MARLO-641243 format. One record per residue (C-alpha): x, y, z; residue number from 1; residue in one letter. Coordinates in nm, 2 decimals, padded with zeros to 4 digits. Layout:
<recs>
X;Y;Z;NUM;A
...
</recs>
This chain:
<recs>
01.31;07.67;-04.59;1;M
01.14;07.90;-04.86;2;V
01.00;08.25;-04.77;3;S
00.62;08.26;-04.80;4;R
00.67;08.60;-04.96;5;A
00.89;08.44;-05.20;6;D
00.70;08.43;-05.55;7;R
00.95;08.28;-05.77;8;S
00.86;07.95;-05.95;9;S
01.09;07.73;-05.75;10;L
00.93;07.86;-05.45;11;A
00.59;07.79;-05.61;12;E
00.67;07.45;-05.64;13;W
00.84;07.40;-05.32;14;W
00.52;07.53;-05.13;15;R
00.27;07.30;-05.39;16;T
00.46;06.97;-05.41;17;I
00.40;06.69;-05.20;18;D
00.69;06.65;-05.03;19;R
00.68;06.29;-04.89;20;L
00.57;06.16;-05.23;21;L
00.86;06.36;-05.35;22;L
01.11;06.23;-05.10;23;A
01.01;05.86;-05.12;24;S
01.03;05.86;-05.52;25;V
01.38;06.02;-05.49;26;L
01.49;05.76;-05.21;27;F
01.35;05.46;-05.44;28;L
01.57;05.59;-05.72;29;M
01.86;05.59;-05.46;30;L
01.77;05.21;-05.36;31;C
01.77;05.11;-05.72;32;G
02.10;05.29;-05.78;33;F
02.25;05.13;-05.43;34;L
02.12;04.78;-05.56;35;L
02.27;04.81;-05.90;36;S
02.60;04.74;-05.68;37;F
02.46;04.41;-05.58;38;A
02.29;04.29;-05.88;39;A
02.47;04.40;-06.22;40;S
02.88;04.32;-06.13;41;P
02.84;03.98;-06.19;42;A
02.62;03.99;-06.50;43;V
02.89;04.22;-06.65;44;A
03.16;03.95;-06.53;45;E
02.98;03.68;-06.70;46;R
02.93;03.88;-07.03;47;I
03.27;04.00;-07.06;48;G
03.28;04.38;-06.95;49;V
03.39;04.59;-06.68;50;D
03.27;04.48;-06.32;51;T
03.07;04.83;-06.29;52;Y
02.96;04.88;-06.61;53;H
02.59;04.84;-06.54;54;F
02.67;05.04;-06.23;55;V
02.80;05.34;-06.45;56;K
02.52;05.32;-06.71;57;R
02.27;05.29;-06.45;58;H
02.43;05.63;-06.28;59;A
02.43;05.79;-06.63;60;V
02.05;05.72;-06.68;61;F
01.98;05.82;-06.33;62;L
02.08;06.17;-06.36;63;L
01.85;06.27;-06.65;64;P
01.59;06.06;-06.50;65;A
01.59;06.30;-06.20;66;M
01.60;06.62;-06.41;67;V
01.29;06.46;-06.60;68;V
01.13;06.37;-06.30;69;F
01.16;06.73;-06.13;70;V
01.09;06.91;-06.48;71;A
00.76;06.70;-06.49;72;A
00.66;06.75;-06.17;73;S
00.68;07.15;-06.25;74;A
00.40;07.15;-06.50;75;L
00.04;07.24;-06.46;76;S
-00.24;06.95;-06.52;77;P
-00.28;07.13;-06.87;78;R
00.04;07.09;-06.96;79;Q
00.08;06.76;-06.84;80;V
-00.19;06.68;-07.10;81;R
-00.03;06.85;-07.38;82;R
00.30;06.69;-07.30;83;A
00.15;06.36;-07.30;84;A
00.02;06.42;-07.60;85;I
00.32;06.51;-07.79;86;V
00.51;06.21;-07.66;87;L
00.19;05.95;-07.72;88;F
00.26;06.08;-08.09;89;A
00.62;06.04;-08.08;90;I
00.62;05.72;-07.92;91;S
00.36;05.60;-08.16;92;V
00.59;05.73;-08.46;93;V
00.92;05.51;-08.25;94;L
00.68;05.21;-08.22;95;L
00.59;05.22;-08.61;96;I
00.97;05.30;-08.69;97;A
01.09;04.98;-08.46;98;T
00.87;04.73;-08.66;99;L
01.06;04.81;-08.96;100;F
01.43;04.92;-08.85;101;I
01.46;04.80;-08.46;102;G
01.72;04.51;-08.37;103;A
01.55;04.18;-08.37;104;E
01.65;04.00;-08.02;105;V
01.49;03.67;-07.97;106;K
01.21;03.68;-08.23;107;G
01.11;04.03;-08.12;108;S
01.13;04.36;-08.22;109;R
01.09;04.62;-07.95;110;R
01.43;04.84;-07.96;111;W
01.51;05.12;-08.16;112;I
01.85;05.27;-08.20;113;A
01.87;05.65;-08.13;114;L
02.22;05.87;-08.08;115;G
02.39;05.60;-07.97;116;G
02.15;05.45;-07.72;117;F
01.87;05.16;-07.73;118;S
01.54;05.33;-07.69;119;L
01.25;05.07;-07.59;120;Q
00.94;05.32;-07.72;121;P
00.65;05.09;-07.56;122;S
00.82;05.20;-07.21;123;E
00.75;05.57;-07.33;124;F
00.39;05.53;-07.46;125;V
00.25;05.40;-07.10;126;K
00.25;05.72;-06.92;127;P
00.16;05.91;-07.23;128;A
-00.15;05.68;-07.33;129;F
-00.29;05.69;-06.95;130;V
-00.29;06.05;-06.95;131;V
-00.44;06.12;-07.29;132;V
-00.68;05.84;-07.20;133;T
-00.76;05.98;-06.88;134;A
-00.84;06.31;-07.04;135;W
-01.09;06.12;-07.29;136;L
-01.26;05.97;-07.08;137;F
-01.31;06.30;-06.85;138;A
-01.46;06.43;-07.17;139;E
-01.69;06.23;-07.25;140;N
-01.84;06.27;-06.92;141;S
-01.82;06.65;-06.92;142;R
-01.93;06.71;-07.29;143;R
-02.11;06.40;-07.44;144;P
-02.12;06.56;-07.77;145;D
-01.73;06.45;-07.76;146;I
-01.71;06.07;-07.80;147;P
-01.43;06.04;-07.56;148;G
-01.50;05.69;-07.49;149;N
-01.47;05.58;-07.84;150;L
-01.15;05.81;-07.91;151;F
-01.01;05.59;-07.59;152;A
-01.11;05.25;-07.73;153;I
-00.97;05.33;-08.05;154;I
-00.63;05.43;-07.90;155;L
-00.60;05.14;-07.70;156;F
-00.66;04.92;-08.02;157;G
-00.37;05.13;-08.21;158;I
-00.14;05.09;-07.91;159;V
-00.20;04.73;-07.85;160;A
-00.16;04.62;-08.22;161;A
00.16;04.79;-08.26;162;L
00.30;04.60;-07.90;163;L
00.15;04.30;-08.03;164;L
00.34;04.33;-08.37;165;A
00.67;04.34;-08.19;166;E
00.53;04.12;-08.03;167;P
00.53;04.25;-07.67;168;D
00.26;04.06;-07.49;169;I
00.35;04.16;-07.13;170;G
00.33;04.50;-07.21;171;Q
00.03;04.49;-07.39;172;T
-00.15;04.32;-07.10;173;A
-00.02;04.61;-06.87;174;L
-00.17;04.86;-07.09;175;I
-00.49;04.65;-07.11;176;A
-00.50;04.63;-06.75;177;V
-00.43;05.01;-06.66;178;V
-00.71;05.12;-06.95;179;W
-00.97;04.86;-06.78;180;G
-00.91;05.05;-06.44;181;V
-00.95;05.36;-06.60;182;L
-01.24;05.26;-06.81;183;F
-01.41;05.12;-06.49;184;F
-01.33;05.45;-06.26;185;L
-01.51;05.66;-06.57;186;A
-01.82;05.50;-06.49;187;G
-01.83;05.18;-06.73;188;M
-02.18;04.99;-06.67;189;S
-02.15;04.64;-06.59;190;W
-02.24;04.55;-06.97;191;L
-01.90;04.66;-07.04;192;W
-01.71;04.49;-06.73;193;I
-01.86;04.18;-06.88;194;A
-01.78;04.23;-07.25;195;G
-01.43;04.36;-07.16;196;L
-01.38;04.05;-06.92;197;G
-01.47;03.79;-07.22;198;G
-01.22;03.98;-07.46;199;L
-00.93;03.97;-07.20;200;A
-01.01;03.59;-07.18;201;L
-01.04;03.54;-07.53;202;G
-00.70;03.76;-07.55;203;G
-00.53;03.51;-07.32;204;L
-00.64;03.22;-07.50;205;L
-00.54;03.32;-07.83;206;T
-00.20;03.43;-07.72;207;A
-00.16;03.09;-07.54;208;Y
-00.25;02.94;-07.89;209;S
-00.06;03.21;-08.11;210;F
00.25;03.25;-07.93;211;F
00.47;02.96;-07.84;212;P
00.67;03.15;-07.59;213;H
00.35;03.29;-07.40;214;V
00.24;02.90;-07.40;215;A
00.57;02.77;-07.28;216;G
00.61;03.01;-07.01;217;R
00.23;02.94;-06.88;218;I
00.31;02.60;-06.92;219;D
00.62;02.59;-06.70;220;R
00.46;02.76;-06.44;221;F
00.18;02.52;-06.41;222;L
00.37;02.19;-06.44;223;T
00.70;02.33;-06.32;224;G
00.85;02.12;-06.63;225;D
01.11;02.27;-06.86;226;G
01.35;02.52;-06.85;227;D
01.26;02.72;-06.52;228;N
01.62;02.77;-06.39;229;F
01.63;03.17;-06.36;230;Q
01.30;03.17;-06.13;231;V
01.41;02.88;-05.96;232;E
01.77;03.05;-05.90;233;A
01.57;03.38;-05.79;234;G
01.35;03.20;-05.53;235;R
01.67;02.98;-05.40;236;E
01.86;03.33;-05.36;237;A
01.53;03.46;-05.19;238;I
01.57;03.15;-04.92;239;I
01.92;03.14;-04.89;240;S
01.89;03.52;-04.76;241;G
01.70;03.47;-04.48;242;G
01.55;03.75;-04.26;243;W
01.86;03.95;-04.21;244;L
02.02;03.85;-04.54;245;G
02.42;03.71;-04.67;246;Q
02.56;04.09;-04.64;247;G
02.64;04.34;-04.89;248;P
02.85;04.15;-05.15;249;G
02.78;03.83;-04.99;250;E
02.55;03.67;-05.22;251;G
02.62;03.35;-05.44;252;T
02.33;03.24;-05.56;253;V
02.26;03.56;-05.75;254;K
02.59;03.50;-05.96;255;R
02.42;03.24;-06.17;256;I
02.09;03.42;-06.25;257;I
02.10;03.53;-06.58;258;P
01.91;03.89;-06.54;259;D
01.94;03.91;-06.17;260;S
02.00;04.31;-06.27;261;H
01.70;04.38;-06.47;262;A
01.43;04.09;-06.39;263;D
01.54;03.96;-06.07;264;F
01.66;04.28;-05.85;265;P
01.42;04.19;-05.59;266;L
01.62;03.84;-05.53;267;A
01.93;03.98;-05.51;268;V
01.83;04.23;-05.24;269;A
01.67;03.91;-05.03;270;A
02.01;03.74;-05.09;271;E
02.23;04.02;-04.94;272;E
01.99;04.22;-04.73;273;F
01.73;04.00;-04.63;274;G
01.34;03.97;-04.63;275;I
01.31;04.24;-04.37;276;I
01.47;04.47;-04.60;277;A
01.23;04.36;-04.89;278;C
00.96;04.40;-04.69;279;L
01.06;04.77;-04.64;280;L
01.12;04.83;-04.97;281;L
00.75;04.68;-05.06;282;V
00.64;04.90;-04.80;283;A
00.77;05.20;-04.99;284;L
00.62;05.10;-05.34;285;F
00.31;05.04;-05.13;286;A
00.31;05.43;-04.97;287;F
00.39;05.61;-05.26;288;I
00.08;05.41;-05.44;289;V
-00.12;05.49;-05.12;290;L
-00.04;05.82;-05.14;291;R
-00.10;05.88;-05.48;292;G
-00.44;05.73;-05.45;293;L
-00.53;05.95;-05.14;294;S
-00.48;06.25;-05.33;295;H
-00.68;06.12;-05.63;296;A
-00.97;06.07;-05.37;297;L
-00.96;06.44;-05.26;298;R
-00.98;06.56;-05.67;299;E
-01.27;06.75;-05.77;300;R
-01.14;06.75;-06.15;301;D
-01.23;06.43;-06.34;302;A
-00.94;06.44;-06.55;303;Y
-00.68;06.48;-06.30;304;V
-00.83;06.22;-06.08;305;R
-00.84;05.97;-06.35;306;L
-00.48;06.00;-06.47;307;A
-00.37;06.02;-06.13;308;I
-00.52;05.70;-06.10;309;C
-00.39;05.53;-06.44;310;G
-00.07;05.66;-06.33;311;L
-00.06;05.51;-06.01;312;V
-00.19;05.18;-06.14;313;S
00.07;05.17;-06.38;314;L
00.34;05.21;-06.14;315;F
00.19;04.96;-05.89;316;A
00.08;04.68;-06.13;317;I
00.43;04.66;-06.30;318;Q
00.59;04.66;-05.97;319;S
00.36;04.36;-05.87;320;M
00.41;04.17;-06.21;321;I
00.81;04.22;-06.14;322;N
00.77;04.10;-05.75;323;M
00.51;03.84;-05.82;324;M
00.74;03.66;-06.09;325;V
01.04;03.70;-05.83;326;N
00.84;03.49;-05.57;327;L
00.69;03.26;-05.84;328;Q
00.34;03.36;-05.80;329;L
00.28;03.43;-06.19;330;M
00.46;03.29;-06.53;331;P
00.82;03.45;-06.59;332;A
00.75;03.81;-06.76;333;K
01.08;04.03;-06.84;334;G
00.90;04.36;-06.64;335;M
01.13;04.57;-06.46;336;T
01.08;04.66;-06.12;337;L
01.05;05.05;-06.13;338;P
01.34;05.27;-06.05;339;F
01.53;04.97;-05.90;340;I
01.59;04.72;-06.22;341;S
01.85;04.83;-06.47;342;Y
01.72;04.98;-06.79;343;G
01.73;05.30;-06.90;344;G
01.40;05.35;-07.09;345;S
01.24;05.21;-06.84;346;S
01.39;05.44;-06.56;347;L
01.35;05.76;-06.74;348;I
00.96;05.64;-06.87;349;S
00.90;05.63;-06.50;350;M
01.04;05.90;-06.41;351;A
00.80;06.06;-06.70;352;V
00.54;05.83;-06.49;353;T
00.57;06.01;-06.13;354;M
00.66;06.34;-06.25;355;G
00.33;06.34;-06.40;356;F
00.17;06.20;-06.09;357;V
00.39;06.49;-05.88;358;M
00.25;06.77;-06.12;359;A
-00.11;06.64;-06.11;360;L
-00.12;06.62;-05.70;361;T
00.03;06.99;-05.63;362;R
-00.19;07.18;-05.40;363;R
-00.46;07.39;-05.63;364;R
-00.73;07.61;-05.48;365;P
-01.03;07.39;-05.63;366;E
-00.91;07.14;-05.36;367;A
-00.87;07.33;-05.08;368;R
-01.17;07.25;-04.91;369;G
-01.05;06.86;-04.93;370;N
-00.71;06.89;-04.84;371;L
-00.58;06.88;-04.49;372;P
-00.23;07.07;-04.56;373;Y
-00.19;07.42;-04.46;374;G
00.01;07.53;-04.76;375;F
-00.03;07.86;-04.98;376;T
-00.19;07.78;-05.29;377;M
-00.16;07.93;-05.64;378;R
-00.39;08.08;-05.83;379;A
-00.59;07.87;-06.05;380;Y
-00.79;07.91;-06.40;381;T
-01.03;07.61;-06.55;382;P
-00.85;07.38;-06.72;383;G
-00.49;07.43;-06.60;384;N
</recs>
């Protein structure tokens, strides 16, 4: 316990942080590391590397992710905004560079080599874009002389264009949905809703018409014909696990899933630990999302409220996409399950995302009347 007389930065952070949310995110990170032991060895053996190659790399990325998560959670709302602007600018530059010097994999350029590691800039642009867009929408409401909505539309166009140029339809769709959520929460008129809905439908039809891999995935999902091996194997793994699972290390279907460590960790968890364990994992995701939204509902500052909602929506929608693919409820898409799937860029990006959420949900005096907590709150000045 920290004494109330202790005025150090660490003590202040501990008194103002949402400890339940902190523990939930850290526990989710631990679950991801433990599941890497179940999901990745078969993949490593299949490609001819050390059995625990991906487990070790997951651990290597997990440590800096935890540091980034805790460090980001110590920021003030103003510092979150500044950090997001810097991260957004760097990510956009890297996205542009990726189009020219990035490695081409399966017809897409999404990765760039930096310091011996492969970095996926699209992962880092997401939390930064959400925070900057939330601030622009809030400024548009607070100061009508600043065309925040227009700037937010321009930023979305820039990010969407860069993602489509890779091409990465999935990340583009994810960004578009989260941006739409923010625009709606910022007070979008029904005319805008109808217009953007029409654009979204038009965008889907355009992607279906001009991107063969998108059309192929949708057709395979609707008809069941074609190469559905991975999703079929994922479903078989879930079914074979039953309610209680086959036991740790006893899964057999997982061995034939090509991307079990990245795209189908939920299927592996279901086969070895059972559907009940998966439901508990889903409940943990739901708790984090609802906890974040409950903070947003009590928040008076428009920028902070929108930023929390946007970041939590990003976390929730990405999680839902991965889970729905595992359950064959939507066409296959290589979207990681936050903190569970293997992938350094995804892991650290989500650490930034939830670190920002932790920072924005810390106790502040202006929300004192709305909070049922009895924490001592730090001094606050407008804009901090």
